N, C-alpha and C positions, 0 to 999 in steps of 0.2 A: 398410632393408637397406644402402643406400649409405653411410649414416652409420657402420654397424658395420664396413664394409669400410675406410672412411677411418680409423676408430679403430684397427682392427687393424694397418693399415699405418702408422699414426701420421703421416698426411698432413694438412696444413693447407690453407687456401684457396689461398694463393699457390703451394704445391707442386702442387696439383691443376691450377691454371691452366697451369703450366709443362709438366706432363705432357701435357695436352690440346693445347697449342701444339706440342709436339714431335711428337705423333701426327699433327696436321694437316700439319706441315711434312714429315714422313717419308713419309706415305701419300698426302697430297693430299686436298683437300676432296671430290673426286669419288669416292674410295674409302671415305670414312667411312660412308655409308649401307650399303654392302655389308658392311663390317666389323661394323657394329652389327647388321645382319640375321643375319650368321653367329653373332655372340655370342648373339643372341636365340634362334636355333634350338638352339644348344648348351645354353643354360640350360633351354629347353623340354624337350629330350631328357633332360637330367639329372633334371628334375622328373617327367617321365613314367616314367622308370626307377625313381625313388624311390617313386612312387605304385604302380607295378606290384609292386614288392617288398613294400610294405606290404600290398597286397591279398592277395598270396600268403601272407604270414605270417598274416594274419587268417583266411584260408580254412583253412589247415592247423591253426591253433589252435582254430577254431570246432568242428571235428570232435572234437578232443580234449576241449574244454569240454563238448560235448553228451554224450560218453561218460562223462565224469566226473560230470556232473549225473545221468545215468541210474543209475550205480552208487551215487551218494549217496542217491538216492531209494529204490533197492532196499534199501540197508542200513537206511535209516530205517524202511521198512515192515517189515523183519524185526525190528528192535528193538521197534517198536510191537506186532507179533504176539507176541513173547516177553514183553513187559510185560503184555499182555492175558492171556496164558496164566498168568503168575505171579499176577496179580491174581485170576483165577478160582480158582487153587489155594489162595490165601490165604483167599479167601471160603469155599471148601468146607471148609478146615481149621478156620476159625473157627466155621462152622456145626456141624461135627462135635464140636468142643470144647464148644460150647454145648449140643448134644444130650446129650453125655456128662455135662455138669454137671447138666442137668435129670434125667437118669437116676440120677445119684448122689444128687441132692437127693430124688428120689422114694423111693429105697431107704432113706434115713436117716429118713424120716418114719414 
């Protein structure tokens, strides 16, 4: 992560050294742990907020996903019922045609 920040800011090793030296001179070595602690807390709070937002999005979309899956399964079962009904009607019609064919065959003999 640190490398990506340095690449973003286009900083080299010497430039980073000068920035660190300036920070030490400006704030003093006794304030550095306090500053680092503050930065760590800030980054932690940002990550916690990011995770909380992600969890909220997942919770809200999971309800939508479950509802969508329920409707999809209902539609699939209705399609299967309609297909079964059509298959039954086709079989009955085929049987009726076969019976009529036999009846016509019997009358022609």
